[in-house]
C-alpha positions as CSV (number, residue, x, y, z in Angstrom):
1,M,-15.9,-49.0,33.1
2,I,-16.2,-45.3,34.2
3,N,-13.0,-43.1,33.6
4,F,-11.3,-42.1,37.0
5,V,-8.8,-39.3,37.3
6,V,-7.0,-38.5,40.3
7,D,-5.0,-35.9,41.6
8,G,-3.3,-34.7,45.0
9,D,-1.3,-36.5,47.7
10,A,-2.2,-39.9,48.1
11,Q,-2.5,-39.7,51.9
12,A,-4.8,-36.5,52.1
13,P,-8.4,-36.9,52.6
14,V,-10.5,-37.7,49.7
15,L,-12.9,-35.4,47.7
16,V,-15.0,-36.7,44.8
17,L,-16.3,-34.3,42.2
18,G,-18.9,-35.2,40.1
19,S,-20.1,-33.3,36.8
20,S,-23.2,-32.4,35.2
21,I,-24.6,-34.2,31.8
22,G,-22.7,-32.9,28.8
23,T,-19.3,-32.3,30.9
24,S,-16.2,-34.5,31.6
25,H,-14.0,-34.2,34.9
26,H,-12.3,-31.1,33.2
27,L,-15.7,-29.2,34.5
28,W,-13.8,-28.7,37.8
29,D,-10.5,-27.9,36.3
30,P,-10.9,-24.2,37.7
31,Q,-11.2,-25.4,41.1
32,L,-8.9,-28.1,41.0
33,P,-5.6,-26.1,42.1
34,G,-7.3,-24.9,45.2
35,L,-8.5,-28.3,46.0
36,V,-5.4,-30.4,45.7
37,Q,-3.9,-27.9,48.6
38,N,-6.1,-30.1,51.2
39,F,-7.6,-33.2,49.4
40,R,-6.9,-36.2,47.1
41,V,-9.4,-35.2,44.3
42,V,-10.9,-38.0,42.1
43,R,-12.8,-36.8,39.4
44,Y,-14.7,-39.2,36.9
45,D,-16.3,-39.3,33.6
46,L,-20.0,-40.3,32.9
47,P,-20.9,-43.0,30.4
48,G,-20.0,-41.4,27.0
49,H,-18.8,-38.4,28.4
50,G,-14.6,-37.6,28.0
51,D,-12.8,-40.9,28.5
52,S,-15.7,-43.3,29.6
53,P,-17.2,-45.6,27.0
54,A,-21.0,-45.6,26.5
55,P,-22.4,-49.1,27.5
56,T,-25.6,-49.9,26.5
57,G,-28.2,-48.7,28.6
58,P,-30.6,-48.2,30.5
59,Y,-29.0,-45.9,32.7
60,S,-30.2,-44.9,36.4
61,V,-29.0,-42.5,38.6
62,A,-29.0,-45.4,41.3
63,G,-26.8,-47.6,38.6
64,L,-24.4,-44.7,38.4
65,A,-23.7,-44.3,41.9
66,A,-23.5,-48.0,42.0
67,E,-20.6,-48.0,39.3
68,V,-19.2,-44.9,41.0
69,L,-18.5,-46.7,44.3
70,A,-17.4,-49.7,42.8
71,G,-14.8,-47.3,41.2
72,L,-13.8,-46.2,44.4
73,D,-13.9,-49.4,45.9
74,R,-11.0,-50.4,43.2
75,L,-8.9,-47.4,44.1
76,G,-9.1,-48.6,47.6
77,I,-11.4,-45.7,48.9
78,E,-13.5,-46.2,51.9
79,T,-14.6,-42.7,53.0
80,F,-14.8,-39.4,51.2
81,A,-16.4,-36.2,50.8
82,W,-18.6,-35.2,47.6
83,C,-19.2,-32.3,45.8
84,G,-21.6,-32.6,42.6
85,L,-23.1,-30.2,39.9
86,S,-26.5,-31.3,38.1
87,M,-26.2,-34.5,37.6
88,G,-23.0,-35.0,40.0
89,G,-25.3,-33.6,42.8
90,A,-28.2,-36.4,42.0
91,I,-25.5,-39.0,42.3
92,G,-24.1,-37.8,45.3
93,Q,-27.5,-37.4,46.8
94,R,-28.2,-41.1,46.2
95,I,-25.0,-42.1,47.5
96,A,-25.5,-40.0,50.4
97,L,-28.8,-41.8,51.2
98,D,-27.7,-45.3,50.4
99,H,-24.1,-45.1,52.0
100,P,-24.1,-42.5,54.5
101,T,-21.0,-44.1,56.7
102,R,-19.0,-43.8,53.5
103,M,-19.4,-39.8,53.0
104,S,-17.9,-37.3,55.4
105,G,-19.5,-34.2,53.6
106,L,-21.6,-33.1,50.6
107,V,-22.0,-30.2,48.5
108,L,-24.8,-29.8,46.0
109,V,-23.9,-27.2,43.4
110,C,-26.5,-26.2,40.9
111,T,-28.7,-29.6,41.4
112,S,-32.2,-30.5,42.2
113,A,-34.1,-33.3,44.1
114,T,-35.9,-33.7,40.6
115,F,-35.2,-32.2,37.3
116,G,-38.2,-30.5,35.7
117,D,-41.8,-31.0,36.3
118,S,-42.3,-34.0,34.1
119,P,-39.8,-36.3,32.5
120,G,-41.2,-35.4,29.1
121,P,-38.7,-33.1,28.2
122,W,-35.6,-35.4,28.9
123,H,-37.0,-38.2,27.1
124,E,-37.4,-36.1,23.9
125,R,-33.9,-34.7,24.4
126,A,-32.5,-38.2,24.4
127,A,-34.7,-39.1,21.1
128,R,-33.3,-36.0,19.5
129,V,-29.6,-36.9,20.1
130,R,-29.8,-40.5,19.0
131,A,-31.8,-39.3,15.6
132,E,-29.6,-36.5,15.1
133,G,-26.3,-36.8,17.0
134,T,-25.0,-34.2,19.5
135,G,-24.2,-31.8,17.1
136,F,-27.0,-29.6,18.2
137,L,-26.1,-29.4,21.9
138,P,-23.7,-26.4,22.1
139,E,-26.3,-24.0,21.1
140,L,-29.0,-25.6,23.3
141,S,-27.0,-25.5,25.8
142,R,-25.1,-21.9,25.6
143,D,-28.0,-20.0,27.8
144,R,-28.5,-22.9,30.1
145,W,-25.0,-23.1,31.5
146,F,-23.9,-19.3,31.2
147,V,-25.6,-15.6,32.0
148,L,-27.6,-14.3,29.2
149,D,-25.8,-11.6,27.4
150,E,-22.6,-11.9,29.1
151,P,-19.3,-13.3,27.5
152,V,-18.6,-17.1,28.0
153,P,-15.5,-17.6,30.1
154,P,-12.7,-19.5,27.8
155,H,-13.3,-22.6,30.0
156,G,-16.8,-22.2,29.3
157,R,-16.6,-22.2,25.5
158,E,-14.2,-25.1,25.4
159,L,-17.0,-27.1,27.4
160,L,-19.6,-26.3,24.8
161,Q,-17.4,-27.1,22.1
162,A,-16.9,-30.6,23.6
163,L,-20.5,-31.4,23.8
164,S,-20.5,-32.5,19.9
165,T,-17.7,-35.1,21.2
166,I,-20.0,-37.1,23.1
167,D,-21.5,-40.5,22.4
168,P,-25.1,-39.9,21.6
169,E,-26.2,-43.1,23.4
170,G,-24.1,-42.2,26.7
171,Y,-26.0,-38.8,26.5
172,A,-29.0,-40.0,25.6
173,G,-28.7,-42.8,28.6
174,C,-27.9,-39.9,31.0
175,C,-31.2,-37.9,30.0
176,E,-33.3,-40.8,30.7
177,A,-31.5,-41.3,34.1
178,L,-32.2,-37.7,35.0
179,A,-36.0,-38.4,33.9
180,G,-36.5,-41.0,36.4
181,F,-34.6,-39.3,39.4
182,D,-36.8,-37.9,42.5
183,S,-35.3,-37.6,45.8
184,R,-37.9,-35.5,47.4
185,A,-39.4,-38.0,49.6
186,E,-36.3,-39.2,50.9
187,L,-34.3,-35.7,51.7
188,P,-35.3,-35.8,55.3
189,A,-33.4,-39.2,55.8
190,L,-30.2,-37.5,54.4
191,R,-27.8,-37.1,57.3
192,V,-24.4,-36.7,55.8
193,P,-23.3,-32.7,56.5
194,T,-24.8,-30.6,53.4
195,R,-24.1,-27.5,51.8
196,V,-26.3,-26.3,48.6
197,V,-24.8,-24.0,46.4
198,A,-27.2,-22.3,43.7
199,G,-26.1,-19.6,40.7
200,S,-28.5,-16.8,41.2
201,D,-29.5,-16.8,37.4
202,D,-29.7,-20.2,36.7
203,P,-32.7,-21.6,34.5
204,A,-31.8,-25.4,34.8
205,T,-31.8,-25.6,38.5
206,P,-32.9,-22.1,39.8
207,P,-32.5,-21.0,43.7
208,A,-36.2,-22.3,44.1
209,M,-35.3,-25.8,43.7
210,A,-31.8,-25.3,45.8
211,R,-34.3,-24.1,48.9
212,E,-36.3,-27.2,48.3
213,L,-33.2,-29.2,49.0
214,I,-32.0,-27.2,52.2
215,E,-35.7,-27.5,53.4
216,G,-35.6,-31.1,53.0
217,I,-32.3,-32.1,54.5
218,P,-31.7,-31.7,57.8
219,G,-29.2,-28.9,58.9
220,A,-28.3,-27.9,55.2
221,D,-27.3,-24.5,54.5
222,L,-27.6,-22.7,51.1
223,V,-25.1,-20.4,49.4
224,V,-26.2,-18.3,46.3
225,I,-23.7,-17.0,43.8
226,P,-24.4,-14.0,42.1
227,H,-24.2,-13.4,38.5
228,A,-23.9,-17.4,37.6
229,A,-25.9,-19.6,35.6
230,H,-26.0,-23.4,35.8
231,L,-22.0,-23.6,35.5
232,A,-21.7,-21.6,38.3
233,N,-18.1,-23.1,39.1
234,V,-17.1,-22.0,35.5
235,E,-18.6,-18.6,35.8
236,Q,-17.6,-17.6,39.2
237,P,-14.8,-20.3,40.0
238,A,-13.6,-18.2,43.2
239,A,-16.8,-18.2,44.9
240,V,-17.6,-21.6,44.3
241,L,-14.5,-22.7,45.8
242,Q,-14.6,-20.7,48.5
243,A,-18.4,-22.2,49.5
244,M,-17.0,-25.6,48.7
245,R,-13.7,-25.4,50.9
246,G,-16.0,-23.5,53.8
247,H,-18.0,-26.3,54.1
248,L,-15.6,-29.5,53.7
249,L,-12.7,-27.8,55.6
250,S,-15.0,-27.7,58.7
251,R,-15.7,-31.2,58.6
């Protein structure tokens, strides 16, 4: 069962925060104080990440979306805004497409309608994690998550260190879920008010992928965060918080 963490006033509007593969709900720690002023903030951990167990796969983005919705149902939450980074953005797209009346607003941070030109690299990474464990992931992720030749923020160092504690099967299953994700043909049907946030130096989901999202989603707008790579909310926490609040508080 997916682990949920809830903060803020129980009577406030709900905002769900979805994290990237390789991170837990702690990804959003920099933004939490600025969000609980206005929202009941719900965060969750992907399978095998943080405090969520890693059930036997296969995993899919649609299946993970269903698990998150089931958890929100258990919490008694019917409607919510969503902000998701990377895989959290993929799950948010799936929910917005399948259950639009439940979502009041959507922020997609450093994410895409599809993750890579082919699924091969994701399957290769899944196979390597199953064979070797997760010990190699901090080195692999450093230059994807953070701007090259810039110091990694303290919270970023904590997130990198936590990579080696992730359950290998949970991480591998999430790799395979991303390998199978492609929402490009469905984007014109996404009717939830959407803002896309991109890191100017993101090698994993670069601004070109963000532009593909806003070109496909009716009415979507784009905010590019300077001097930020894939974990833009960690490198530029204030700028990402401002982009989130500016969109979600206008709903």
